[in-house]
Biotite code that builds the C-alpha atoms (Angstrom):
import biotite.structure as struc

atoms = struc.array([
    struc.Atom([57.710, 119.651, 100.278], chain_id="A", res_id=1, res_name="MET", atom_name="CA", element="C"),
    struc.Atom([55.743, 120.654, 103.355], chain_id="A", res_id=2, res_name="SER", atom_name="CA", element="C"),
    struc.Atom([54.669, 124.208, 104.121], chain_id="A", res_id=3, res_name="LEU", atom_name="CA", element="C"),
    struc.Atom([57.247, 124.342, 106.897], chain_id="A", res_id=4, res_name="THR", atom_name="CA", element="C"),
    struc.Atom([59.986, 123.265, 104.500], chain_id="A", res_id=5, res_name="ALA", atom_name="CA", element="C"),
    struc.Atom([58.846, 125.855, 101.945], chain_id="A", res_id=6, res_name="ALA", atom_name="CA", element="C"),
    struc.Atom([58.757, 128.602, 104.568], chain_id="A", res_id=7, res_name="ALA", atom_name="CA", element="C"),
    struc.Atom([62.202, 127.603, 105.852], chain_id="A", res_id=8, res_name="LEU", atom_name="CA", element="C"),
    struc.Atom([63.546, 127.490, 102.300], chain_id="A", res_id=9, res_name="ALA", atom_name="CA", element="C"),
    struc.Atom([62.115, 130.929, 101.593], chain_id="A", res_id=10, res_name="ALA", atom_name="CA", element="C"),
    struc.Atom([63.465, 132.252, 104.880], chain_id="A", res_id=11, res_name="THR", atom_name="CA", element="C"),
    struc.Atom([66.868, 130.673, 104.307], chain_id="A", res_id=12, res_name="ALA", atom_name="CA", element="C"),
    struc.Atom([66.996, 132.237, 100.853], chain_id="A", res_id=13, res_name="ALA", atom_name="CA", element="C"),
    struc.Atom([66.830, 135.695, 102.444], chain_id="A", res_id=14, res_name="ILE", atom_name="CA", element="C"),
    struc.Atom([70.013, 135.719, 104.514], chain_id="A", res_id=15, res_name="ALA", atom_name="CA", element="C"),
    struc.Atom([71.000, 138.380, 107.041], chain_id="A", res_id=16, res_name="PRO", atom_name="CA", element="C"),
    struc.Atom([72.054, 141.623, 105.390], chain_id="A", res_id=17, res_name="ALA", atom_name="CA", element="C"),
    struc.Atom([75.554, 141.321, 106.806], chain_id="A", res_id=18, res_name="ALA", atom_name="CA", element="C"),
    struc.Atom([76.056, 137.878, 105.253], chain_id="A", res_id=19, res_name="ALA", atom_name="CA", element="C"),
    struc.Atom([76.078, 137.073, 101.571], chain_id="A", res_id=20, res_name="ARG", atom_name="CA", element="C"),
    struc.Atom([73.582, 134.596, 100.251], chain_id="A", res_id=21, res_name="VAL", atom_name="CA", element="C"),
    struc.Atom([75.494, 131.512, 99.235], chain_id="A", res_id=22, res_name="SER", atom_name="CA", element="C"),
    struc.Atom([75.216, 130.053, 95.761], chain_id="A", res_id=23, res_name="ASP", atom_name="CA", element="C"),
    struc.Atom([73.535, 126.997, 97.273], chain_id="A", res_id=24, res_name="ALA", atom_name="CA", element="C"),
    struc.Atom([70.902, 129.132, 99.029], chain_id="A", res_id=25, res_name="GLN", atom_name="CA", element="C"),
    struc.Atom([70.257, 131.124, 95.858], chain_id="A", res_id=26, res_name="ARG", atom_name="CA", element="C"),
    struc.Atom([69.888, 127.912, 93.835], chain_id="A", res_id=27, res_name="ALA", atom_name="CA", element="C"),
    struc.Atom([67.494, 126.483, 96.438], chain_id="A", res_id=28, res_name="LEU", atom_name="CA", element="C"),
    struc.Atom([65.427, 129.658, 96.315], chain_id="A", res_id=29, res_name="GLU", atom_name="CA", element="C"),
    struc.Atom([65.317, 129.940, 92.518], chain_id="A", res_id=30, res_name="GLN", atom_name="CA", element="C"),
    struc.Atom([64.869, 126.270, 91.657], chain_id="A", res_id=31, res_name="ARG", atom_name="CA", element="C"),
    struc.Atom([62.622, 125.029, 94.449], chain_id="A", res_id=32, res_name="PHE", atom_name="CA", element="C"),
    struc.Atom([61.173, 127.520, 96.940], chain_id="A", res_id=33, res_name="ALA", atom_name="CA", element="C"),
    struc.Atom([60.078, 130.238, 94.500], chain_id="A", res_id=34, res_name="ASN", atom_name="CA", element="C"),
    struc.Atom([58.484, 127.892, 91.916], chain_id="A", res_id=35, res_name="PRO", atom_name="CA", element="C"),
    struc.Atom([56.746, 125.968, 94.708], chain_id="A", res_id=36, res_name="PHE", atom_name="CA", element="C"),
    struc.Atom([55.350, 129.150, 96.267], chain_id="A", res_id=37, res_name="LEU", atom_name="CA", element="C"),
    struc.Atom([54.326, 130.546, 92.840], chain_id="A", res_id=38, res_name="ARG", atom_name="CA", element="C"),
    struc.Atom([52.225, 127.435, 92.179], chain_id="A", res_id=39, res_name="ARG", atom_name="CA", element="C"),
    struc.Atom([50.855, 127.223, 95.714], chain_id="A", res_id=40, res_name="LEU", atom_name="CA", element="C"),
    struc.Atom([49.836, 130.896, 95.972], chain_id="A", res_id=41, res_name="LEU", atom_name="CA", element="C"),
    struc.Atom([47.867, 130.674, 92.699], chain_id="A", res_id=42, res_name="ARG", atom_name="CA", element="C"),
    struc.Atom([46.142, 127.420, 93.645], chain_id="A", res_id=43, res_name="SER", atom_name="CA", element="C"),
    struc.Atom([43.042, 126.627, 95.718], chain_id="A", res_id=44, res_name="PRO", atom_name="CA", element="C"),
    struc.Atom([45.496, 125.581, 98.457], chain_id="A", res_id=45, res_name="LEU", atom_name="CA", element="C"),
    struc.Atom([46.865, 129.141, 98.737], chain_id="A", res_id=46, res_name="HIS", atom_name="CA", element="C"),
    struc.Atom([45.567, 129.382, 102.328], chain_id="A", res_id=47, res_name="ARG", atom_name="CA", element="C"),
    struc.Atom([48.511, 127.258, 103.425], chain_id="A", res_id=48, res_name="LEU", atom_name="CA", element="C"),
    struc.Atom([50.900, 130.134, 102.680], chain_id="A", res_id=49, res_name="ALA", atom_name="CA", element="C"),
    struc.Atom([48.981, 133.278, 101.675], chain_id="A", res_id=50, res_name="SER", atom_name="CA", element="C"),
    struc.Atom([48.840, 134.511, 105.255], chain_id="A", res_id=51, res_name="ARG", atom_name="CA", element="C"),
    struc.Atom([52.614, 135.152, 105.031], chain_id="A", res_id=52, res_name="TRP", atom_name="CA", element="C"),
    struc.Atom([53.445, 135.298, 101.312], chain_id="A", res_id=53, res_name="PHE", atom_name="CA", element="C"),
    struc.Atom([52.151, 137.179, 98.271], chain_id="A", res_id=54, res_name="ALA", atom_name="CA", element="C"),
    struc.Atom([53.263, 137.050, 94.648], chain_id="A", res_id=55, res_name="LEU", atom_name="CA", element="C"),
    struc.Atom([54.567, 140.220, 93.012], chain_id="A", res_id=56, res_name="VAL", atom_name="CA", element="C"),
    struc.Atom([54.436, 140.380, 89.222], chain_id="A", res_id=57, res_name="SER", atom_name="CA", element="C"),
    struc.Atom([55.700, 143.297, 87.145], chain_id="A", res_id=58, res_name="TYR", atom_name="CA", element="C"),
    struc.Atom([57.140, 144.011, 83.707], chain_id="A", res_id=59, res_name="VAL", atom_name="CA", element="C"),
    struc.Atom([60.792, 145.070, 83.681], chain_id="A", res_id=60, res_name="GLY", atom_name="CA", element="C"),
    struc.Atom([61.099, 148.563, 82.153], chain_id="A", res_id=61, res_name="PRO", atom_name="CA", element="C"),
    struc.Atom([64.208, 147.771, 80.109], chain_id="A", res_id=62, res_name="LYS", atom_name="CA", element="C"),
    struc.Atom([63.715, 144.097, 79.254], chain_id="A", res_id=63, res_name="SER", atom_name="CA", element="C"),
    struc.Atom([59.944, 144.090, 78.819], chain_id="A", res_id=64, res_name="GLY", atom_name="CA", element="C"),
    struc.Atom([60.012, 140.711, 80.554], chain_id="A", res_id=65, res_name="ARG", atom_name="CA", element="C"),
    struc.Atom([57.450, 139.789, 83.239], chain_id="A", res_id=66, res_name="ARG", atom_name="CA", element="C"),
    struc.Atom([58.975, 138.880, 86.603], chain_id="A", res_id=67, res_name="TYR", atom_name="CA", element="C"),
    struc.Atom([56.920, 137.019, 89.211], chain_id="A", res_id=68, res_name="THR", atom_name="CA", element="C"),
    struc.Atom([58.228, 136.041, 92.630], chain_id="A", res_id=69, res_name="PHE", atom_name="CA", element="C"),
    struc.Atom([56.989, 135.496, 96.191], chain_id="A", res_id=70, res_name="PRO", atom_name="CA", element="C"),
    struc.Atom([57.601, 137.967, 98.990], chain_id="A", res_id=71, res_name="VAL", atom_name="CA", element="C"),
    struc.Atom([56.893, 137.791, 102.700], chain_id="A", res_id=72, res_name="ALA", atom_name="CA", element="C"),
    struc.Atom([54.580, 140.667, 103.534], chain_id="A", res_id=73, res_name="TYR", atom_name="CA", element="C"),
    struc.Atom([52.909, 142.560, 106.348], chain_id="A", res_id=74, res_name="ALA", atom_name="CA", element="C"),
    struc.Atom([49.709, 144.572, 106.143], chain_id="A", res_id=75, res_name="VAL", atom_name="CA", element="C"),
    struc.Atom([50.521, 148.205, 106.966], chain_id="A", res_id=76, res_name="ALA", atom_name="CA", element="C"),
    struc.Atom([50.474, 151.724, 105.580], chain_id="A", res_id=77, res_name="GLY", atom_name="CA", element="C"),
    struc.Atom([47.222, 151.243, 103.675], chain_id="A", res_id=78, res_name="GLY", atom_name="CA", element="C"),
    struc.Atom([48.582, 148.314, 101.674], chain_id="A", res_id=79, res_name="GLY", atom_name="CA", element="C"),
    struc.Atom([51.048, 145.481, 101.987], chain_id="A", res_id=80, res_name="ILE", atom_name="CA", element="C"),
    struc.Atom([54.740, 145.910, 102.759], chain_id="A", res_id=81, res_name="VAL", atom_name="CA", element="C"),
    struc.Atom([57.646, 143.804, 101.551], chain_id="A", res_id=82, res_name="ALA", atom_name="CA", element="C"),
    struc.Atom([61.185, 144.220, 102.886], chain_id="A", res_id=83, res_name="VAL", atom_name="CA", element="C"),
    struc.Atom([64.357, 143.016, 101.218], chain_id="A", res_id=84, res_name="THR", atom_name="CA", element="C"),
    struc.Atom([68.093, 143.486, 101.842], chain_id="A", res_id=85, res_name="PRO", atom_name="CA", element="C"),
    struc.Atom([69.298, 145.920, 99.183], chain_id="A", res_id=86, res_name="LYS", atom_name="CA", element="C"),
    struc.Atom([72.598, 144.109, 98.717], chain_id="A", res_id=87, res_name="ALA", atom_name="CA", element="C"),
    struc.Atom([70.951, 140.712, 98.158], chain_id="A", res_id=88, res_name="GLU", atom_name="CA", element="C"),
    struc.Atom([68.265, 141.541, 95.600], chain_id="A", res_id=89, res_name="SER", atom_name="CA", element="C"),
    struc.Atom([67.583, 143.852, 92.700], chain_id="A", res_id=90, res_name="ASN", atom_name="CA", element="C"),
    struc.Atom([63.807, 143.665, 92.169], chain_id="A", res_id=91, res_name="TRP", atom_name="CA", element="C"),
    struc.Atom([63.137, 146.589, 94.511], chain_id="A", res_id=92, res_name="TRP", atom_name="CA", element="C"),
    struc.Atom([65.042, 148.961, 92.194], chain_id="A", res_id=93, res_name="LYS", atom_name="CA", element="C"),
    struc.Atom([62.157, 148.759, 89.726], chain_id="A", res_id=94, res_name="ASN", atom_name="CA", element="C"),
    struc.Atom([59.912, 150.308, 92.387], chain_id="A", res_id=95, res_name="PHE", atom_name="CA", element="C"),
    struc.Atom([61.972, 153.417, 93.139], chain_id="A", res_id=96, res_name="ARG", atom_name="CA", element="C"),
    struc.Atom([59.199, 155.262, 91.288], chain_id="A", res_id=97, res_name="ARG", atom_name="CA", element="C"),
    struc.Atom([55.545, 154.219, 91.538], chain_id="A", res_id=98, res_name="PRO", atom_name="CA", element="C"),
    struc.Atom([55.228, 151.150, 89.326], chain_id="A", res_id=99, res_name="THR", atom_name="CA", element="C"),
    struc.Atom([52.140, 149.247, 88.255], chain_id="A", res_id=100, res_name="ALA", atom_name="CA", element="C"),
    struc.Atom([52.175, 145.577, 89.189], chain_id="A", res_id=101, res_name="CYS", atom_name="CA", element="C"),
    struc.Atom([49.965, 142.600, 89.926], chain_id="A", res_id=102, res_name="ARG", atom_name="CA", element="C"),
    struc.Atom([49.769, 140.917, 93.288], chain_id="A", res_id=103, res_name="LEU", atom_name="CA", element="C"),
    struc.Atom([48.416, 137.492, 94.091], chain_id="A", res_id=104, res_name="TRP", atom_name="CA", element="C"),
    struc.Atom([47.156, 138.313, 97.550], chain_id="A", res_id=105, res_name="TYR", atom_name="CA", element="C"),
    struc.Atom([45.174, 135.791, 99.591], chain_id="A", res_id=106, res_name="ARG", atom_name="CA", element="C"),
    struc.Atom([44.219, 133.799, 96.507], chain_id="A", res_id=107, res_name="GLY", atom_name="CA", element="C"),
    struc.Atom([43.124, 136.717, 94.325], chain_id="A", res_id=108, res_name="ARG", atom_name="CA", element="C"),
    struc.Atom([44.932, 138.560, 91.566], chain_id="A", res_id=109, res_name="ARG", atom_name="CA", element="C"),
    struc.Atom([44.864, 142.295, 92.285], chain_id="A", res_id=110, res_name="ARG", atom_name="CA", element="C"),
    struc.Atom([46.213, 145.292, 90.385], chain_id="A", res_id=111, res_name="GLU", atom_name="CA", element="C"),
    struc.Atom([48.473, 147.444, 92.531], chain_id="A", res_id=112, res_name="ALA", atom_name="CA", element="C"),
    struc.Atom([51.124, 150.143, 92.521], chain_id="A", res_id=113, res_name="THR", atom_name="CA", element="C"),
    struc.Atom([54.391, 149.551, 94.348], chain_id="A", res_id=114, res_name="GLY", atom_name="CA", element="C"),
    struc.Atom([56.886, 152.116, 95.527], chain_id="A", res_id=115, res_name="GLU", atom_name="CA", element="C"),
    struc.Atom([60.009, 152.135, 97.703], chain_id="A", res_id=116, res_name="VAL", atom_name="CA", element="C"),
    struc.Atom([59.386, 154.340, 100.729], chain_id="A", res_id=117, res_name="VAL", atom_name="CA", element="C"),
    struc.Atom([62.001, 156.101, 102.843], chain_id="A", res_id=118, res_name="ALA", atom_name="CA", element="C"),
    struc.Atom([62.407, 158.151, 105.981], chain_id="A", res_id=119, res_name="GLY", atom_name="CA", element="C"),
    struc.Atom([60.300, 157.878, 109.102], chain_id="A", res_id=120, res_name="GLU", atom_name="CA", element="C"),
    struc.Atom([57.410, 156.278, 107.191], chain_id="A", res_id=121, res_name="PHE", atom_name="CA", element="C"),
    struc.Atom([59.751, 153.472, 106.059], chain_id="A", res_id=122, res_name="ALA", atom_name="CA", element="C"),
    struc.Atom([61.011, 153.063, 109.649], chain_id="A", res_id=123, res_name="ALA", atom_name="CA", element="C"),
    struc.Atom([57.413, 152.698, 110.883], chain_id="A", res_id=124, res_name="ASP", atom_name="CA", element="C"),
    struc.Atom([56.640, 150.137, 108.160], chain_id="A", res_id=125, res_name="LEU", atom_name="CA", element="C"),
    struc.Atom([59.846, 148.255, 108.973], chain_id="A", res_id=126, res_name="LEU", atom_name="CA", element="C"),
    struc.Atom([58.748, 148.079, 112.622], chain_id="A", res_id=127, res_name="ASP", atom_name="CA", element="C"),
    struc.Atom([55.353, 146.685, 111.590], chain_id="A", res_id=128, res_name="ARG", atom_name="CA", element="C"),
    struc.Atom([57.021, 144.169, 109.300], chain_id="A", res_id=129, res_name="TYR", atom_name="CA", element="C"),
    struc.Atom([59.295, 143.059, 112.159], chain_id="A", res_id=130, res_name="ALA", atom_name="CA", element="C"),
    struc.Atom([56.276, 142.649, 114.443], chain_id="A", res_id=131, res_name="ALA", atom_name="CA", element="C"),
    struc.Atom([54.476, 140.506, 111.843], chain_id="A", res_id=132, res_name="ALA", atom_name="CA", element="C"),
    struc.Atom([57.525, 138.348, 110.999], chain_id="A", res_id=133, res_name="HIS", atom_name="CA", element="C"),
    struc.Atom([59.459, 137.874, 114.235], chain_id="A", res_id=134, res_name="GLY", atom_name="CA", element="C"),
    struc.Atom([61.701, 134.990, 113.145], chain_id="A", res_id=135, res_name="LEU", atom_name="CA", element="C"),
    struc.Atom([62.312, 136.374, 109.668], chain_id="A", res_id=136, res_name="LEU", atom_name="CA", element="C"),
    struc.Atom([62.987, 139.849, 111.095], chain_id="A", res_id=137, res_name="ALA", atom_name="CA", element="C"),
    struc.Atom([65.561, 138.364, 113.484], chain_id="A", res_id=138, res_name="ARG", atom_name="CA", element="C"),
    struc.Atom([67.219, 136.451, 110.632], chain_id="A", res_id=139, res_name="GLU", atom_name="CA", element="C"),
    struc.Atom([67.393, 139.616, 108.543], chain_id="A", res_id=140, res_name="LEU", atom_name="CA", element="C"),
    struc.Atom([68.792, 141.595, 111.461], chain_id="A", res_id=141, res_name="GLY", atom_name="CA", element="C"),
    struc.Atom([65.789, 143.945, 111.468], chain_id="A", res_id=142, res_name="ILE", atom_name="CA", element="C"),
    struc.Atom([64.716, 143.037, 114.991], chain_id="A", res_id=143, res_name="SER", atom_name="CA", element="C"),
    struc.Atom([66.881, 141.887, 117.872], chain_id="A", res_id=144, res_name="GLU", atom_name="CA", element="C"),
    struc.Atom([64.104, 139.987, 119.604], chain_id="A", res_id=145, res_name="ASP", atom_name="CA", element="C"),
    struc.Atom([61.449, 139.492, 116.929], chain_id="A", res_id=146, res_name="GLY", atom_name="CA", element="C"),
    struc.Atom([59.477, 142.282, 118.520], chain_id="A", res_id=147, res_name="GLY", atom_name="CA", element="C"),
    struc.Atom([58.128, 145.478, 117.104], chain_id="A", res_id=148, res_name="SER", atom_name="CA", element="C"),
    struc.Atom([61.181, 147.747, 117.360], chain_id="A", res_id=149, res_name="ARG", atom_name="CA", element="C"),
    struc.Atom([63.604, 147.617, 114.479], chain_id="A", res_id=150, res_name="ALA", atom_name="CA", element="C"),
    struc.Atom([67.163, 146.932, 115.517], chain_id="A", res_id=151, res_name="ALA", atom_name="CA", element="C"),
    struc.Atom([70.064, 149.202, 114.892], chain_id="A", res_id=152, res_name="GLY", atom_name="CA", element="C"),
    struc.Atom([70.362, 152.752, 113.737], chain_id="A", res_id=153, res_name="ASP", atom_name="CA", element="C"),
    struc.Atom([69.631, 154.558, 110.494], chain_id="A", res_id=154, res_name="GLU", atom_name="CA", element="C"),
    struc.Atom([72.600, 152.809, 108.857], chain_id="A", res_id=155, res_name="THR", atom_name="CA", element="C"),
    struc.Atom([71.118, 149.388, 109.583], chain_id="A", res_id=156, res_name="THR", atom_name="CA", element="C"),
    struc.Atom([67.712, 150.488, 108.320], chain_id="A", res_id=157, res_name="ARG", atom_name="CA", element="C"),
    struc.Atom([69.332, 151.890, 105.179], chain_id="A", res_id=158, res_name="ALA", atom_name="CA", element="C"),
    struc.Atom([70.463, 148.347, 104.306], chain_id="A", res_id=159, res_name="ASP", atom_name="CA", element="C"),
    struc.Atom([66.838, 147.411, 103.547], chain_id="A", res_id=160, res_name="PHE", atom_name="CA", element="C"),
    struc.Atom([64.433, 148.410, 100.819], chain_id="A", res_id=161, res_name="ALA", atom_name="CA", element="C"),
    struc.Atom([60.891, 148.880, 102.118], chain_id="A", res_id=162, res_name="VAL", atom_name="CA", element="C"),
    struc.Atom([58.356, 148.548, 99.309], chain_id="A", res_id=163, res_name="VAL", atom_name="CA", element="C"),
    struc.Atom([54.734, 149.533, 99.865], chain_id="A", res_id=164, res_name="LEU", atom_name="CA", element="C"),
    struc.Atom([52.150, 148.034, 97.498], chain_id="A", res_id=165, res_name="PHE", atom_name="CA", element="C"),
    struc.Atom([48.772, 149.757, 97.361], chain_id="A", res_id=166, res_name="ARG", atom_name="CA", element="C"),
    struc.Atom([45.830, 148.159, 95.622], chain_id="A", res_id=167, res_name="PHE", atom_name="CA", element="C"),
    struc.Atom([44.337, 150.102, 92.717], chain_id="A", res_id=168, res_name="ASP", atom_name="CA", element="C"),
])
């Protein structure tokens, strides 16, 4: 699988907030794109994807199980920012309070603390994320033109969880 195919698979797995992710897209994400990116981002070849993707790893508070998955990120707010549609994922709920985690960022494992942010700060981070990921932002419905202004009103922005990870 080429980097372009992996990026498209990862992008396709995160469908617009208004549309539901199909079972086929979810299966593609879970069985192929995520495992591929997990291996790639931990390897010496990480440079092929680490400019756009980081790995988040945390221990679930109820299950005690370690979860590790790739996220598209932007550098902003004194850390890195990941955005996800609230209706299409659950991982962000574990970061409603500051939560310790590990990030594989640009080929290095780093300890970090992640937290969902809200309000005007979240809107600013969402704008920066949209500027860094034009195509992905358009697909998610965050940006109308892939530019730096988030589309829609507060209701549209409320459809997304904005998680800020700060390195310890």
